[in-house]
C-alpha positions, -999 to +999 in steps of 0.1 A: -490-616+035-525-612+023-537-602-012-569-584-022-581-617-038-577-637-004-591-608+015-624-609-006-624-648-002-624-643+036-653-619+033-672-645+012-666-671+040-677-646+066-709-637+047-732-664+063-727-651+099-727-613+091-763-611+102-757-628+135-728-606+142-747-575+135-776-586+156-752-593+185-737-558+181-772-543+180-783-560+213-750-546+229-760-511+218-733-509+193-754-507+162-787-489+151-810-518+147-833-496+125-806-490+100-787-524+098-795-524+060-770-496+055-742-521+065-752-541+034-754-511+012-792-512+012-812-481+017-850-473+024-850-444+001-833-431-030-804-405-026-792-379-051-761-391-069-729-372-074-724-363-038-692-353-019-684-382+003-665-380+034-656-412+055-649-410+092-648-439+117-658-425+151-661-393+170-624-381+165-626-384+128-660-371+126-647-338+142-624-334+114-649-343+086-674-318+100-648-290+099-638-299+063-677-303+053-682-266+064-649-255+046-661-273+014-695-255+018-678-222+023-655-225-007-684-236-030-718-232-016-734-245-047-718-279-041-735-313-045-750-330-014-725-339+014-727-373+030-706-386+058-702-423+065-692-435+100-688-468+119-703-460+153-735-448+169-716-420+187-703-405+156-739-406+142-752-389+172-725-362+170-735-355+133-772-354+143-764-327+169-739-308+150-748-273+140-729-271+106-732-245+078-732-273+053-763-296+050-751-332+058-766-365+055-753-393+076-750-430+064-735-459+082-705-473+062-711-505+045-692-536+056-662-541+034-677-570+015-672-563-023-709-565-030-719-541-002-695-515-014-707-517-049-744-513-038-732-481-018-714-468-049-743-475-072-766-456-049-745-425-043-720-424-072-700-398-054-681-370-071-652-375-047-643-398-019-624-382+011-611-406+038-604-391+071-573-398+091-565-437+091-594-458+081-584-474+049-608-504+041-594-522+011-626-526-009-639-493+001-608-475-013-599-496-042-634-501-056-640-465-054-608-457-074-618-483-100-648-462-108-625-433-116-639-414-086-611-392-070-597-408-039-583-383-013-570-390+022-573-360+044-557-354+078-540-386+070-518-404+096-509-439+107-499-451+142-462-468+143-482-501+148-503-495+118-472-486+097-456-520+108-488-539+100-492-523+065-454-530+057-462-568+062-490-565+036-470-550+008-493-560-021-526-547-006-510-516+008-496-506-025-530-510-041-547-489-014-523-460-011-511-463-047-546-454-060-550-422-041-553-390-061-542-368-032-528-376+003-528-347+029-508-360+057-507-343+091-469-338+090-436-346+072-430-379+091-465-391+080-459-380+044-430-403+043-449-432+057-474-430+030-447-428+003-430-458+017-462-477+016-468-473-021-483-437-026-471-416-055-447-392-039-458-362-061-495-367-046-486-366-010-484-333+008-486-319+043-519-306+050-519-308+088-545-323+111-582-312+107-591-327+141-593-292+156-614-275+182-646-258+170-644-221+166-662-217+199-667-243+224-700-236+243-697-219+276-723-225+304-722-193+327-743-212+354-719-241+355-689-218+356-705-199+387-710-232+404-673-242+400-660-208+410-681-207+442-669-242+451-633-235+443-630-202+462-594-193+464-583-227+453-567-235+419-588-256+395-574-289+381-592-307+354-587-342+344-603-342+310-614-372+288-600-397+313-602-435+307-602-464+330-567-466+347-563-428+349-588-417+374-570-429+403-541-405+398-565-376+397-583-388+428-548-389+444-543-353+436-577-344+453-567-365+482-534-347+487-542-312+478-579-306+487-570-274+506-554-257+476-569-275+445-604-284+434-601-315+412-626-320+385-626-354+366-645-353+332-644-389+318-643-395+281-674-417+286-698-402+310-714-435+318-682-442+339-693-414+363-708-437+389-676-458+390-653-428+394-675-414+422-674-447+440-635-448+437-633-412+449-657-419+480-635-450+489-602-428+488-615-397+502-639-410+528-670-392+516-693-390+486-682-367+459-709-347+437-718-358+403-730-334+375-752-362+360-771-364+393-776-328+397-754-326+428-736-294+436-699-290+447-692-266+475-661-251+493-655-285+511-657-304+479-623-321+471-634-337+438-663-330+413-673-356+388-683-338+355-700-369+339-718-350+312-713-341+275-707-308+259-696-289+289-658-293+287-653-257+273-668-242+304-641-260+324-612-254+300-620-217+304-617-218+342-589-245+348-554-235+359-541-268+345-555-298+326-545-334+324-556-347+290-565-384+293-561-413+270-524-407+274-515-426+305-530-457+291-523-468+253-553-451+238-533-427+218-543-394+236-570-370+227-570-336+207-548-311+226-561-281+205-592-280+227-576-270+259-548-252+239-574-229+225-579-216+261-543-211+267-544-235+296-512-256+305-516-293+295-502-324+312-501-356+292-488-390+294-465-406+268-494-424+246-501-395+222-497-413+189-533-404+176-524-366+178-487-367+178-484-339+152-505-314+174-486-323+206-453-318+188-463-284+177-476-275+211-444-288+227-427-261+209-451-234+225-439-249+259-476-254+271-473-293+271-459-311+301-453-348+298-452-374+326-442-410+323-466-427+348-497-420+369-478-415+400-461-384+385-493-365+380-496-348+414-460-335+414-465-322+379-498-305+388-481-285+416-451-278+396-472-262+367-493-242+392-462-227+406-448-216+373-440-179+369-474-160+356-456-141+329-441-173+314-476-188+315-490-159+297-463-163+269-470-200+267-508-193+264-504-166+237-482-190+216-506-219+219-537-197+210-517-184+179-510-220+168-546-230+173-559-201+152-534-212+125-550-245+126-583-233+121-574-220+087-563-256+075-599-269+064-603-241+039-569-247+024-576-284+023-610-278+007-593-258-021-568-285-028-597-311-029-618-291-055-586-286-075-582-323-078-618-329-085-618-302-113-585-317-129-600-352-129-632-341-145-613-326-173-591-358-179-624-381-181 
């Protein structure tokens, strides 16, 4: 069991090598070398104090943070500045590209050394701190609460592994979860987890997941025309957001059913496109076209590698069935609301702990089809494609209705956040 005092002692011991570790990460392309000072709570300019602060880790949490930022802006457009802290370059890039209604400033999260956190809080003195999903750094949370800044956990959830880990650290868990002014869990099971770990029961509510699809994923008509010309009368099967260890199963579908199905693989990380194309070439006996290289599929194409960013909506809109990656390997799965918003049937593996609440809801819409292992993918694809069209329409309608209800959550959460902020301001 680790105490907060021991935790801070370990950070003190680590301090002499932090610079070396950050420099190594920068050389590996994992840090922005021009902004390493932010990791220490040091900034090249002065920021307005009293901001609304949202903390996200990476891309998934940032999607939720951006949705909530817009809802906060819509609820009170005279709000203080909004800052979002993240840990990854990819999340920073997403915020830079985001077309939000709310003006947003991105800051890299300071490392969890007490002195770095204090410098960050001295600079921004936020009006409220909103932690997205499951990133609970001990000093970041507790030192914020010690300054009587409202601490809120939104879209809050913990994997089973994390729950077990926190239960072993009773002291520090109670300090972190017990200091929250409001916890909005994704579902009832998660609500109970936070109460068990030390949160005040009256402050824990179900707010649902905010990791939802944007109102409108972009559609590229030229890309859609290209795919439709290549597919002809064939069905379209999309393996979306795949990870290493999942592509082989999708390639096998292309190998076995090329005459009836055009398979498209859209890897979670587009830089894997070359490796996927090489695997497909080895299995199919011919080179497969890649989007990143400007190569065009045709009627003889068995598999198309969509190794690009921001184009998934165009294919969700056309697909007859989607496999959602990160679920046949222990990555926790990806957001099923994106394909569900198009009413397309979704195949998933069993590793869905990162989005379990949404998967459970969509199971009830009968649009989710689970497989246990990669070898089951081909049979499930053909099974889904052979389903009755009327049943598919009913499933699609139910899924779209659920997604539409999910889109209302950020505004509800925003209202609850402002209520807590206003109540705490009166108490000060």
